[in-house]
C-alpha positions, 0 to 999 in steps of 0.5 A, a space after each residue: 521386450 524379451 520372449 522366453 520359452 519354458 518347458 517344465 517337466 514333472 515325473 512321478 514314479 511309484 513302486 507299484 500301480 496306484 489306483 487314483 491321482 487327484 492333482 491341481 497345477 499352477 503352471 500357466 504364467 500370469 498376464 500382468 506385472 510386466 509380462 504376458 503369456 503368448 502361448 501355453 500347452 499342458 500335457 498329462 500322461 496317462 491322458 486325462 481330462 483337464 479342467 481349470 479355474 482362476 483362484 482367489 489370487 488370480 492364478 490359473 489352476 488346472 486340475 484332474 482326477 485320474 481314476 485308472 491304475 497307473 505306475 507313473 505320471 508325467 506333467 509337462 507344460 510349455 509356455 511362451 512368455 513376453 517380459 519387460 513390458 510396461 507395468 500397470 499398477 494393479 488394484 487389489 482389494 483391501 482384504 487381500 492387503 490384510 491377507 498379505 500382512 498377516 503372519 502365518 506358518 511357514 512365514 511366521 512371526 518368530 523372534 528371529 524374524 522380528 530381529 531382522 525386521 528391527 534391523 531393516 525397519 525404514 526410518 519412515 514411510 516414504 516409498 523410497 525409504 521403504 524400497 531401500 530397506 527392502 533392498 537391504 533385507 534381500 541383500 542381507 538374506 543372500 549374504 547371511 544364509 547359505 544356498 543349500 538344497 540338501 537342508 530343507 524341504 517344501 514343508 520347512 518354516 522360517 524357524 528352521 531356516 533361521 536355525 540352519 542359516 541355510 535353505 533354497 529360494 523358497 525358504 529365502 522368499 518365506 523369510 523375506 515375506 515374514 520379515 517384510 510383514 513384521 515391518 508393516 509391509 504387505 508381501 506375497 510369495 511368487 512362484 515362477 522361473 528365472 533366466 540366467 544366461 549360461 552355456 548354450 543360452 539355456 537355463 536348466 534346473 527347477 522352478 524359482 521363487 521370490 517375493 513381492 512387496 507392496 510399496 505405496 505409489 509403486 505397487 507390487 515390487 519383486 525382490 529376489 533374495 536368492 541372487 539378490 536382485 529386484 525381479 525384472 525382465 528375466 523373471 517369469 511370474 506363474 502364481 502368487 499367494 500368501 506362501 508356497 502352499 498357495 502357489 505350488 506348481 503341482 499339488 495332489 494326493 494319490 490312492 495306493 500303498 506304493 511309495 513314489 518319487 518326483 523328478 522336476 526339470 525346467 528349461 528356459 531359453 530366449 526366443 
């Protein structure tokens, strides 16, 4: 088993003070799926009262309503997570399986997705055949699409990714999910972190995204089409959902005429 410490820092800067911010955050790593969260701390500046709940997918959601004027906002979380544990099969309601089979934007059922699904359709329903088909799909996305953070944004749908033949981890996860669903395999979006050994033993960058597919007899299996690898002990799961909108690390609105910018930094290191 491996332990990781993750520091996730998000800074919002505005051109003038804004009157109010309402925000929800999915930043606490999940328990289960081969991992457990040993410690979690969330800090907001300016200070504000935090509340929390669990959403319909089991994600931990924190939220706040900051009413006093503020020209900037900082959301900082620190997590200690243990991974590489034995995976216990999860019991999911039939309604959720239908949710994870139904196509919808940004992971829509479009002609390019159907062509990919046809190319990677397994020869049968045997779990091993399905696993291998999904491995091939992840490899094809990684091979045929360029990783380029300059061409898409959080609102991009698979149609745009297919046209550009490029995108980022979020786009590749959406494309994998849309194609798996078109193949008849339930698939869901995962937001989280990945540790890639590098200089100083620290991975710096932003949060990560991949997909999980339900394979009969195996449960939820993680497929990271960005690298491409099966999700494993170096992946830390934070939230799951139908697509990015269900699992976004931060989501909110503010009141005011000012424009704003957002900067995100993530540091992941073994402990």
